C-alpha positions in Angstrom: 0.0 -0.2 -0.3 1.2 3.7 -1.2 1.6 6.8 1.7 -0.9 8.1 0.3 -3.0 5.0 0.6 -2.2 4.8 4.2 -2.9 8.5 5.0 -6.4 7.8 4.0 -6.9 4.5 5.6 -5.3 5.8 9.2 -8.2 9.0 9.0 -10.9 6.3 8.1 -9.4 4.4 11.8 -10.1 7.5 13.6 -13.3 8.9 12.1 -15.9 5.5 12.6 -19.3 6.9 11.9 -21.0 4.5 14.0 -18.6 5.3 17.1 -19.6 9.5 17.1 -23.7 9.5 17.1 -25.2 12.8 15.9 -22.0 14.1 13.7 -21.6 11.6 10.9 -23.6 11.7 8.0 -26.7 10.0 7.5 -26.0 6.9 5.2 -28.3 4.0 4.2 -28.0 0.8 5.1 -25.4 -1.8 3.6 -25.8 -4.3 2.6 -24.7 -8.1 3.9 -22.9 -10.4 2.0 -22.3 -14.1 2.1 -19.2 -15.0 -0.1 -17.9 -18.5 -0.5 -13.9 -19.0 -0.5 -13.4 -22.8 -1.5 -9.5 -23.4 -2.8 -6.7 -20.9 -1.2 -5.9 -21.6 -5.2 -8.9 -18.7 -6.1 -6.6 -16.4 -4.5 -4.4 -16.6 -7.5 -7.3 -17.9 -9.7 -8.7 -15.9 -12.9 -12.4 -18.2 -12.6 -16.2 -16.9 -12.2 -16.1 -17.1 -9.0 -13.4 -14.8 -9.0 -15.0 -12.3 -11.4 -18.2 -12.5 -9.6 -16.7 -11.2 -6.7 -15.2 -7.9 -8.4 -18.3 -7.7 -9.6 -20.8 -7.4 -7.2 -18.5 -4.8 -4.9 -18.5 -2.7 -7.7 -22.5 -2.8 -7.2 -21.9 -1.9 -3.8 -21.6 1.4 -1.9 -18.0 2.0 -0.9 -18.2 0.6 3.1 -16.4 2.6 5.4 -15.2 -0.6 7.5 -15.6 -4.3 6.7 -16.7 -6.9 9.4 -16.2 -10.4 8.8 -17.4 -13.8 10.1 -14.7 -16.8 8.4 -14.9 -20.3 9.1 -11.4 -19.9 9.9 -11.8 -18.6 13.2 -13.2 -20.4 15.8 -12.7 -20.0 19.6 -13.8 -20.5 23.2 -16.2 -17.3 23.5 -16.4 -13.9 21.8 -13.8 -11.8 19.8 -13.1 -9.0 17.2 -10.0 -8.2 15.9 -8.7 -5.0 17.4 -5.5 -4.0 16.1 -4.7 -1.5 13.8 -2.5 -3.1 11.7 -3.1 -6.7 11.6 -1.2 -9.2 10.5 -2.2 -10.9 7.4 -2.5 -14.7 8.2 -1.5 -17.6 5.5 -3.5 -20.2 7.3 -3.2 -23.5 4.5 -0.4 -25.5 3.9 1.1 -27.6 0.6 -0.2 -25.1 -2.1 2.2 -23.0 -4.9 4.9 -20.7 -3.4 2.6 -18.0 -5.2 0.1 -17.9 -2.8 2.0 -16.5 -0.1 3.5 -13.8 -2.1 0.4 -12.3 -2.0 -0.2 -9.6 0.1 -3.3 -8.1 2.0 -2.2 -4.9 4.5 -5.9 -3.2 4.9 -5.7 -1.4 8.1 -7.8 -2.2 11.4 -9.3 -0.2 13.4 -9.1 -0.4 17.5 -12.2 2.3 18.1 -14.6 -0.1 15.9 -13.6 -3.0 17.3 -14.2 -1.7 20.8 -17.8 -0.6 19.6 -18.5 -3.6 18.1 -17.6 -5.6 21.4 -19.9 -3.6 23.2 -22.5 -3.4 20.7 -22.4 -7.6 20.9 -22.1 -8.1 24.7 -25.0 -8.2 26.9 -27.4 -10.7 27.6 -24.6 -13.3 29.0 -22.4 -12.7 26.3 -19.2 -10.7 26.4 -16.9 -9.9 23.4 -13.4 -8.9 23.7 -11.0 -7.0 21.7 -8.1 -9.4 20.7 -5.3 -7.1 19.5 -3.0 -9.8 18.4 -4.9 -11.8 16.3 -4.3 -11.1 12.2 -6.8 -11.9 9.5 -7.0 -15.0 7.9 -7.5 -15.9 4.5 -11.4 -16.9 4.9 -11.5 -12.5 4.4 -8.4 -11.5 2.9 -8.7 -14.5 -0.1 -12.6 -12.8 -0.5 -11.4 -9.1 0.4 -8.1 -9.5 -2.3 -10.6 -9.6 -5.3 -13.2 -7.4 -3.8 -11.0 -4.5 -2.1 -8.1 -4.3 -3.7 -6.9 -1.3 -3.0 -6.5 -2.1 0.4 -7.7 1.1 2.0 -10.9 0.1 4.2 -10.4 -1.0 7.2 -11.3 -4.7 8.0 -11.9 -6.7 10.8 -13.1 -10.5 11.8 -15.4 -11.4 14.2 -14.7 -15.2 15.4 -16.7 -18.0 15.9 -17.7 -19.0 19.0 -17.5 -23.0 19.0 -19.4 -23.1 22.5 -22.8 -21.7 20.7 -25.5 -24.0 19.5 -26.5 -22.7 15.4 -29.2 -21.1 17.0 -27.6 -19.3 19.8 -25.3 -18.5 17.0 -27.8 -16.8 14.8 -29.1 -14.7 17.8 -25.9 -13.4 18.9 -25.5 -12.1 15.2 -28.6 -10.3 15.0 -27.0 -7.9 17.7 -24.8 -7.1 14.8 -28.1 -5.7 12.6 -26.8 -1.7 13.7 -23.3 -1.6 12.2 -25.6 -2.0 9.0 -26.8 1.5 9.5 -23.2 2.6 10.1 -21.4 2.1 6.8 -20.1 -1.4 8.0 -20.4 -4.3 5.2 -20.9 -7.5 7.2 -19.0 -10.7 5.2 -19.9 -14.1 6.0 -16.8 -15.8 4.6 -17.4 -19.8 4.7 -18.6 -22.6 2.1 -22.5 -24.0 2.2 -21.1 -27.4 1.2 -17.5 -28.0 2.0 -16.8 -32.0 2.1 -13.0 -32.5 2.1 -14.2 -36.1 2.1 -15.0 -36.0 -1.8 -12.9 -33.3 -2.6 -11.1 -33.1 -6.7 -8.7 -30.7 -7.0 -8.5 -31.4 -11.0 -10.2 -27.7 -11.6 -12.5 -29.3 -14.5 -13.9 -31.9 -12.1 -17.7 -32.4 -12.0 -20.0 -31.6 -9.0 -21.4 -34.5 -7.4 -24.8 -34.9 -7.7 -25.7 -34.5 -4.0 -23.4 -31.1 -3.8 -25.5 -29.9 -6.4 -28.8 -31.4 -4.1 -28.2 -29.8 -1.1 -27.0 -26.3 -2.0 -30.0 -26.2 -3.9 -32.0 -27.3 -0.7 -30.1 -25.1 1.1 -31.6 -21.8 -1.7 -34.7 -22.9 -1.9 -35.4 -22.5 2.3 -33.5 -19.1 2.2 -36.0 -18.0 -0.6 -38.8 -19.6 1.8 -36.9 -17.3 5.2 -37.0 -20.9 6.4 -35.0 -20.0 9.5 -35.9 -22.8 11.4 -34.8 -25.4 9.1 -31.4 -23.4 7.8 -30.7 -23.7 11.6 -31.1 -27.4 11.9 -29.0 -28.0 9.1 -26.2 -26.8 11.3 -26.4 -29.6 14.0 -26.3 -32.8 13.5 -28.8 -33.4 11.1 -29.3 -35.9 8.2 -29.2 -34.1 5.5 -26.7 -32.2 5.6 -24.5 -34.8 6.8 -22.5 -35.5 3.8 -22.1 -31.6 2.8 -20.0 -31.2 5.6 -18.1 -32.8 8.2 -18.2 -29.9 10.3 -20.3 -26.6 10.7 -17.7 -23.9 10.5 -18.0 -23.3 6.7 -21.7 -23.3 7.5 -22.2 -20.9 10.1 -21.2 -17.7 8.6 -23.8 -18.2 6.5 -26.3 -18.0 9.3 -24.5 -15.4 11.0 -25.5 -13.6 7.0 -28.8 -14.4 7.1 -29.3 -13.4 10.8 -29.0 -9.1 9.5 -31.8 -9.7 7.3 -34.7 -7.5 7.9 -38.5 -9.2 7.3 -39.1 -8.4 3.6 -34.9 -7.9 2.4 -34.5 -9.8 -0.9 -31.5 -11.8 -1.4 -29.7 -12.3 -4.7 -27.3 -15.2 -5.1 -24.3 -13.3 -7.2 -22.2 -16.8 -7.9 -23.9 -20.1 -7.5 -20.8 -22.7 -8.7 -19.9 -26.2 -7.4 -15.8 -26.5 -7.1 -13.5 -29.4 -7.2 -16.3 -31.5 -6.8 -17.4 -31.0 -3.7 -16.9 -27.4 -2.8 -20.1 -24.9 -3.0 -19.2 -21.6 -3.9 -22.8 -20.0 -3.3 -22.3 -16.4 -2.5 -25.1 -13.8 -2.7 -26.4 -10.8 -0.8 -28.7 -9.4 1.7 -30.6 -6.1 0.9 -28.7 -3.4 -2.1 -29.5 -2.7 -5.5 
């Protein structure tokens, strides 16, 4: 990032709209995104998925800040990154060296982290700022395509492994005020995420059961059948083959928790990569 971009980003860190209530300009509600990320090879790929990430970012109002709920940060308790300059985490191994040369150095925002922690804490829940945690590839692999200028503060919220899918959904609903404060909330995971049957051949055909489960989830989203969608995140027979553990599914529930009554859901990418990786992405609200 060049010096001008750093200066611009630092100015945003000190002037987050959601903290200085009453002094900031009025904003329209930000959309909410759920994005797949799939194989780390998508970091350097030019394919339909990565091109659709670029296209959806061009449609969105530019966020003041971005908060990502990634499948790759599970914790006991809830935490939010609070470093002004969060490190980039390469939390994958065995991939080509070019992936480890990709740099994403967006700033953080300690004041926003404190604000998010305060917004989410209560009713028996405590959310703590974490100044040592960096940004994992569930976040930066997507934002690398969407916001390559790296000039928007990025924070991450952990997935509390102690919460049931239903409790996590209710917890995520507390994020709703951030949409009015210029914060783009992004869930990053995969609706279908089966390493048991993955095929890293780029031309691998999608497995019929993966297509069927992805379509079933879409049907339930369109029907606003929240109860069934939450149930899929537990020990549900319909989802058992789609993911052995649910950390990649849960970020979708965090995104759906912020859907207001009557808000449209727009699917900006639909595919199955590597036979068993569901790459469906959607936007809640927005144009």
